[in-house]
N, C-alpha and C positions, 0 to 999 in steps of 0.2 A: 779158544780167547781170542784167536788172533782179529772176527772180523767184529769183536766186541769198538775197537780202534778204526781200522780203517778200512769197518762199511757201518758205520753207525748211520742211523738213520736225521735228517733233518726233523722231521717231527718233535715241537715240545723241547727243542733248543734250550730256549730259556729257561722252561723251571728245570731239563734233566743240571744246567748247572749248576744254578742256585742249590739243589736239591743237593747234587758233590760238594759242592765247597765247605756246606752244613757238616758234612757227614765224614770229611777231613781235617775239620777242625772243631767237632767237639767235645775233645778231651782229653786231660791233659798226657804232658811228658808225661811215657812209661815203659817197661821194657815187654815188647812184643814177638810173640810165638812166630815164626816164620809163613804160618799161615794167614794171622793179621798180617804181616810186612804187604806178603805178597798181594792182599783183599787193599790195603791202602795204595801199592802204589798200583793198581787198576785204578782206580778210585781217578788218581792226580793223570794217569795218563788220558782217562777218558776225559775227565774235565778240560788238560789241555782240545782233544781232539774238538768235544763241547765245545771251546770258545776260538778254535778254528775254523769251524763250521758257519758262526754265530757272521766272526769278522766276513768270509766267502759270499753267504746272505748281503751282508749291505755293500759291497764293494763292484764298484760299479767299473773302474779299470780294468782291463782285460788281463793286462799285464802285473800287477797286482793280486789280479785272483789265481794267475796260474801260478806266483811266488808262494800263494795262502795254500795252492794246490797239491805242490810240492812237502810247505811243512808240515800239512794232514798228510801223507804218505808219509811221510819220516816217523814225524808221532806216531803210527798204526807200527810201525815195523819198528822201533827202537821199544815200545811197548810189548810188544810180542816178547822181544826177543830177551827183556828184562822177566818176563813173568818165566820165559824159558828157562834162564840162570837161576832164578828162585826155586825149580820142581825140585820138589826131592830125590828125582831120581839121573841129578844132574843135567849142567849144559850141554847139554847136544847138539851142535850148532845143527845138524843136519835133522830131529827133531825140524826147529824153527825155520829150516826152509820147508821142510814138506807145512810147516802150518799154514802158512804166505802162501804155498801152490792155490788151493783154491779163489782166492784175495788177485792174484796176479790172473788167473780164469776170466773171475771173474771182469776185470778190465776188460777183454778179447774179447766181450761178449756177442755174438751179434757178427762175427767174421768169422771168416776161416784161415786162424790162424791157434796152433798150437800149445800148450806149457807142456815143455817138457822136466826129467826131476829125474836126475841120477847121483846119491851122495853117500856118499862112507858115513861112519858113521865118525864124528867130530868132536868129543869135548875141549870147553875154552874155556879161557877167562873171560869174567864181564867187557873188561876194555879193549879185548881185539874182536869178540862177541858185539859188543855195539856196533863199532866201524865196518865187520864185515856184514853187521846188515842195512847200515849206509852205503856202502858199496854195490852191496847185491841187488838195492830194491832201484837207487839212481841207474844202475847199468840197465835191471828188468823194465823198468819203469823208459828209458831210450831208447828199447830195440819195441816195443809193445806200438809206440807213440811214434820211429821212424823206419821201423826193417820192410815195414809189409803197404805201404800205405794202396791209397784205390782199392781195395777190396780183395789186393791181391791171398794166392793163398799160403802159407809155409806153417814155420815153429820155430819158437824160441825153449832153446834145450838150458839148464841151471845144471854146470853139475859142479860136484866137488869128489874132490880126491885126493886118499891121503897119498904121500912120497915116500919113498928113502930118506933116509938121514934126518926122521924128526921134522920133514916139511910139509905143504900139502896144495892145494889147488884149487879156486876159486873160480870159476867159468863162464861165461854163458853165450853162449853163441846161435846167433841165425842165420836163417840160409835169405837175407831177404837181402833187399837192392843196395846190400853196401855207403859205405861213402870213403870218399876219395879225396875226401879234403881233411883225415883225419887229422894228418901230420902237420895242418894249416890255421890259418886261421877259425874253422869247426869248432874248434874244440869248445869255446864258453855257449853253445848252441847242446855238448852232448854233455855239457854239467862234468868236464877231465875233472875240468878243477876244484872239486869237493874229490870226484875219485884219487886225485893222483898223491890230492894233503894227505887221505886217508890211508895212501898205499902204505905215503911214509910213515905214518904211528904204530905201524903193523910190521914195521920193517920188510916192507917186502914187495917185489918186483912184477907191473904191471906191462903186460904186451897187448896191446892190440894191433889187431889185424884188420885188410878189408881186401874179400875175396871169396863171390863168389859168399856173401854178407859181412857180419864183423862176428870177430875170436874175438871176446876178450879175456884173456886169460889175467889174475891174479896167483903168484907163485910166494908165500908168505911160513914164513917159520913157527910150527904149529904149538910148539912147544912154552913160548911169550905169557 
């Protein structure tokens, strides 16, 4: 299901967008079964992905394309976590991470970089899960973009741990070149402005260190 949002092909973009607009507005308001809600929500996120891809195709400015590509990734992550939260089995965030793992692996295809995942089961409420979905996608994207340049081999490891006292930890660790300017002016490059803002939203504590790679770890109360 995640691939439907994050890796949707570009062919027939305009036609799919028109069909999706029709499918989300062709019925009068009424009560929907959970399966109907999931289907309609999938249509909405697919439409957002389609429209964003259309803008990327029409934009020549490199910075605009970069920002739109970031938006496309964020829409993909949010669409995947929303589908997982509506699953009758419950909103286990570890299953969302497993959903995203193939997407992240495709982003480093053709490079000697491994994506690894170790995750404890952790049911979460929707607002927390959505914020964490953006955080983890940002941290993984940053690691894949910057940790292993020039064909350097290595690994990026995502971990979700349950901790004592009703807390949990979400981390992204790489064994790449590191980032000595983490505490200085390079924060915007890493998107830490967004990560730190969402960290406050989930009442968490983020620590990022750079020694033999970058270790980004977020601890947060799991019962929010």
